[in-house]
Structures are given as structure tokens and as C-alpha cells.
N, C-alpha and C positions, 0 to 999 in steps of 0.2 A: 514403475515399470511398465513398459508397453510391449505387447506381444504382436508378432505377425503370424499369419496363418501357418498352421503346422505342416511341415514337410515330413510325410511319412517315409521311413528308411526300412528297406526290406534287406536284412543281413543275409537271408538265403539267396536273394538275387545277386549280392555282391559276391558271396561265396562261390556262386556258380561262375561268376565271371573271373574270379581269381583262379578257379580250377581250370578253366579253359585256357587261360594265359600263362600261369606262372607256379601252378601248385607243385610240380615235380622240382622246379629250380629253387623254390624257397623252403622246402623241407619243413612245413609248418609243424607237422605231426612230431617229427624229430625234436624240434625246438621245444614243444610243449612237454614232451617227455624228459627233455635235459632239464627243464625248469622244475621238474616235479610236480607238474600241474596236471589234473585230469582233463581229458578232452571233453568239451561240451559244446552244445549247440547255442548259437547267439540268441539272445532275447530279442523280440520285437521291440523297435526303437522309435521314438518321436523325437525330432528336432525342432526347435522353436527359436527364432530370433528374439533376443530380448535386449533392453536397455537398462543400465545399473547406474545409479547415481553414486558419484564419488566426490571427494572434496575438490577435485579439479574439473568436474563437468560430468558428462554422460558417457559411459562406455558401452560400445555395442558389442554383444557377444552372441555366440551360438550356444544353446542349452540343450543337451541331448540327454535323454534318460529312457529306461524301459517303460513301456505304456502302462504297466501296472506296478504298484507297490511303492516302498520308498527305500532308498539306497544310499550308500556312502557318497558323499560329494567328492568332486575332483575338479581342480583348476588347471587347465592347460596354458602354459605360456609358449606361444609360436616362437619360431626362430626370427631372424631378421626380416623376412619376407611377409611377416604378419598373418592376419586372419584372411584365409582364403579357402577355396575347396578342398585341398589336399589335407590341410589340418582340420578342417571340419569333418572330413571322412575319418580321421583318426579319432576325434571325439565321439563320432556316431558308433565306431567299432568298439571303443572302450565302454560306451553305454551298453552295448550288446552283451558285456561281461558282467553287467550287474551294478553299474555306477551311474551317477547323476552328474553329467560332465558339463562344465562351463568352459568353453574355449573363447578366450577373451580377444580383443583387439587392442594390442598393447599400445597403439598409436592413436587412440581416440582424441587425444589432446591436439592433434594435427588434422585428423580427418575420419570419416567412418567409412566402413565397407572395406573392400579389397583395394588396397593403396598401391600394390606392385603386382606385376603379372610376370610370374616366373617363366612363361613361355616366350616372353619377348625380352626378358631382362639380360642386359649384357654387362659382364663384370668390367669390360674395358670401357664402356661408354656411360653406364648407369650407376657406378658405384657412389657417386656423390649424392645421389638421391637417398641414400640409406642414412647419411650423417644426421639431417634433422630429425628424421623418424627415430632412430635409435636414441638420440639425445633426449627425447621427449619422455622415454621411460626409464632411461639410466640416470637421469638428473637425481641428485640426492632426496631421498624421501618419497619419491614418486612411486616406486613399486610398493613400499610399506603402506601408503595410504590406499593404493588400489586393493592390496591383498586384504586389509582389514574389511574394506567395503565388499569385496567379492565373497569373503567368508560369511559376513553378516547376511548379505543377499541369499547365499545358499541355504543357510540356517533357517530362513523363512519360508523356504519352498516345499510344498507338500510331496514332492518327489524325492526329497532329501530326508535321510534319516539322521536327525540332528543329534542322536545318542551315539553315533559313530564319528570317529575322527575323519578328517578331511584329508585327501591326498592332493599333491601337485606334481607336475611334471613339466620339463621345459627343454628346448632344443637350442642348441648354439646360444645366441643371446639370451634364451630363456633359462639356462642353466643357472647363472647367477639370480635370476629373478626367482627361482625355486628356493634357493638359499635365503634370500631376502623375505619371502613369504614365510617360510618356516621359522625365522627368527622374530618376524613382526607378530605372529599370531601363534606363539608356541604352544598354547594349550589346546588348540583345535587342529593343527596340522599333524598328522600322525605318521606321514610317510611322503618323502620326496625323491623324485629321480630326475637326474641331469644327464642328457645324452649330447655327446659332443659339445658340452658348455664351454663357452670361451670366457676367459678373464676370471675363473674361480679363485685364483691365487695371484695377487699383483702386490707391488710394493706400496700402493697408495693406502692412505689412512682409512678408506672405506672398502677395502678388499673383503670380498665375500667371505673369506676363509676366516676372518677375524670374528664373524657372527656366529662362529660354531658353539661357543659356551651358551647361547641363547636358544639353540635348536634342541628340541626334544625329540623330534621325528626320526623315524628309521630312514636312513639315506642310502641311495644308490648312485654311483657315478660311472657312466660309460664314457671312456675318454678315446678320443680319435687318435690314430697312429701319428698323423703329422702335428697334431697339437701337442703331444707327448714328445716328439722330436724337437720341437721349438722350445718347449718347457719341461724337460725332463725331470726336475726336482719337484714340479707342482702337485703331482700326485701324492708324493711322500710327504710334502708339507700338510696336504689336506687331510691325509691319514693321520698324522701325528696331532693335528688339530683336534680330531674327532676322538682319538684315543685319550688325549689329554682332558677331554670333556667327559670321558667315560661313557661315550656314545659311538662306538666303532662303526664306521660306514664301510660298505662294500664298494670297492674301487676297482675297476678293470679297465686294461686298455685293449681297444679293438684293433683289428688290423686295417679297418677302413679308414677313409679319409674324413675330415670334418664335414659334417652335414650328411652322413651315410643313412640317416633314418628317413630322410625327407624324399618321398617318391617323385616329387616334382622339382628337385634341386637343380638349377641350372648349371650348365657347364661352360667354363671358358673355352674359347677356341682352341682347338689342339690338345686340350687337357683330357685325362681319362674321366669316365662316368664317376660321379660321387655317390650316388644312391647305391647302396649295397643291399639287396632284398634278403639275403641269408642272414646278414649281421643285424639288419633291422628286426627280423623275426626273433633272432636271439635276444636283442634288446627289448622286445615286446613281452618275452616270456619272463624276463628278469623283473619288468614293471608289473606284471600281474602277480609274480611272486611277492614282491615288496608290498603291493597294496593288500594282498591277502594276509600278510603278517602284520601290517602296521594300522589297518583301519578297522580295528576292532571297537 
């Protein structure tokens, strides 16, 4: 592992910025109460860029953790736009809640760092760029190898309390990767959250929902409204699979569009905004409740 200089993160400064811009709109306090979680001040956090050896190479990742103590580990699988400032901010925010968070570059087999800029990305002109990137992590066995390497790395870090279960969360493309992670390392993954996950239930022989019997983690699925419209029976198939495995999952359909949790989600010309701050905060509350219950 190599580490670059620490980037000190000040949660109070970020909270102040959020307050100036968006606090009234996002209704954070209401979301916390709805989730049954006590309001609390974020912990001071440090972010370090790290490199992790895997069977297929070296994965670059952002490792964010409270500056003192050891805490449950979490793996964040980004959406199709990969490792970038917005997803790193999410990792730092979660670290402020008391977790040691590894936000990974799922595309390290192709390249390191931020490979796509959501500010300039055009769905009309740039969609083809996603194909080789996504193919590198969705190839059979890729996510499973990575998951085992990430868990093993976290378990050796002093900032991680290895006596606690590890959590994992994923967005869009990352939703199925959460399921593959939970199935690949079932004895270490205690909770998994998928938000607007794509391709959770397919007709393919390697469909993520077929992995449910291997999963021991508590699971939460936040489904986008347009995903549900395109595949209305998927949530039922997913629910049935978890019930059959005697590990019921919480599955909810949000009124928002696919990608609603991503603050930097690009929008196609003439299309409505995708990011929905109120629903993103609702999802965040569900995530914190999930980790509180599952990472004992």
C-alpha cells in the first residue's frame, strides 16, 4: 500500500456550506427523525489516497476515517462515472458518522484517477465511453476478486475495527456489485445498500438475485421510479429471493429517477434534473439505519 499526503476534511465547514445553500430544501433534520436516528455532530475526518493490490492489478481508492479510534469498515462502489470528487465527498461524509470508508475506483483495470468528468459528459456524444469501463468490472469474477481484496485490506488497517462486520453500498452500476461483494465474502459483510441499482434481476445465469442464498448481510434496496416502470416485477423477484433465503430485505421504490443520489449526475439535453436532494437524504437516513443495525 502507498499513501499520498492526507487531505484534512472539515465536516463543520461542509455543513455550514450546505446550510447556506440547501438546508431548508433538503430537510435533513426531518429525514433523520424519519429514520429513527439521533441527530449528532460529525466527527473530524481524514482522507488518504491509497493503492490496494488485487489479483488483477492495483486499485486506487480514497480511504476516509475519523481521525481517532477504530471503526467499522465500509466499501463504496461508485456508479458508472467512477471515482471522482462527488463520490469521495460521500465517503468523507459517511466517515464523519463513525465509519472507516474505502471508496474504490472500479475501473482501475483500465486507468487510475477520475476517468470521466460529469461536468462535461454528454449522454448523446459520450455514452460509448462507458462500455469498456463498465465491462472491466462487470466481467465474470472481477467484482468477487476485488471484494475479497478490499475486505482483506480493510481488516489490516488500524482505523478499522476488524471485530465489527463490514458494510458496502453501491449506486447504479454499483448496486449489483454490492450483492456480489456480500455473496463473495458473506462472513465479513454485515450490511449492504443498493441505491438505484441497475440489473439486479436479469434472465442471465449470473444474475445478482441468484446470489441471494449466499448473502448473510442485512440488505436495503432503493429502487428508482423509472427502473421500476421498465422492470415492474424485479422488486418482487428480489423480495421473494430474500424471503426464500430467510433473510428478508427492505425494498422501496422512490419517486425519483435513476441516479437521484448523485449530486453531480449529468442531465441529457432537454431532460429534467436527475439528482433529488430530498430523496437522497431519505436514502442516506436508510443507509445509516442499515449500518447501525448490521455492523455489530
